[in-house]
C-alpha positions in Angstrom: -19.5 193.7 136.8 -22.1 195.8 138.2 -23.6 199.2 137.4 -21.2 200.9 139.9 -18.2 199.6 137.6 -20.0 200.7 134.2 -20.3 204.0 135.8 -16.9 204.4 136.7 -15.7 203.0 133.4 -17.6 205.8 131.4 -16.5 208.6 133.8 -12.9 207.5 133.5 -13.3 207.4 129.7 -15.2 210.8 129.4 -12.5 212.6 131.6 -9.7 211.1 129.4 -11.3 212.6 126.5 -11.6 216.1 128.3 -15.3 216.1 128.3 -17.9 217.6 130.7 -20.9 215.6 131.7 -23.1 217.8 129.6 -21.0 217.7 126.4 -20.9 213.7 126.6 -24.7 213.7 127.2 -25.1 215.9 123.9 -22.7 213.5 122.1 -24.5 210.5 123.1 -28.1 212.0 122.5 -29.2 211.5 126.2 -30.2 213.7 129.0 -27.6 215.0 131.4 -29.6 213.9 134.4 -29.4 210.2 132.9 -25.5 210.5 132.3 -24.9 211.8 136.0 -27.0 208.7 137.4 -25.2 206.2 135.0 -21.7 207.5 136.3 -23.1 207.2 139.9 -24.0 203.5 139.2 -27.7 203.8 139.5 -29.1 200.6 137.9 -31.2 201.1 135.0 -33.2 199.4 132.4 -32.8 201.9 129.8 -30.1 199.7 127.7 -30.5 201.7 124.5 -29.3 204.7 126.2 -26.3 203.2 128.2 -25.3 201.5 124.7 -25.4 205.3 123.1 -23.3 206.6 126.1 -20.6 203.6 125.8 -20.6 204.1 121.9 -19.7 207.8 122.4 -16.8 207.1 124.8 -15.4 204.4 122.6 -16.3 201.4 124.9 -18.6 198.4 124.4 -20.5 196.3 126.3 -19.6 192.7 126.5 -21.9 189.6 127.6 -19.7 186.8 128.8 -21.0 183.7 130.6 -19.8 183.7 134.3 -19.9 179.6 134.4 -22.2 177.0 133.5 -24.8 176.4 136.1 -25.3 172.4 136.5 -28.5 171.2 135.1 -29.1 174.5 133.2 -29.7 174.7 129.5 -30.4 177.5 127.3 -33.5 177.2 125.3 -34.5 178.9 122.0 
């Protein structure tokens, strides 16, 4: 999944809820410009805002390992 897919999922959920972009931005507590750029798939490092928008449309972000890389390990 990339930023374009996340944006498309948010746009689809917003439209299914019958919300305009400004309405969703207000509900999520983010700026309209941020939401517009998010729906367009602009890469962003503002994860807290992304999570707020996802929560406002009833979506959640899951982190799933793609595959194990030979020789790699997780360190704590």
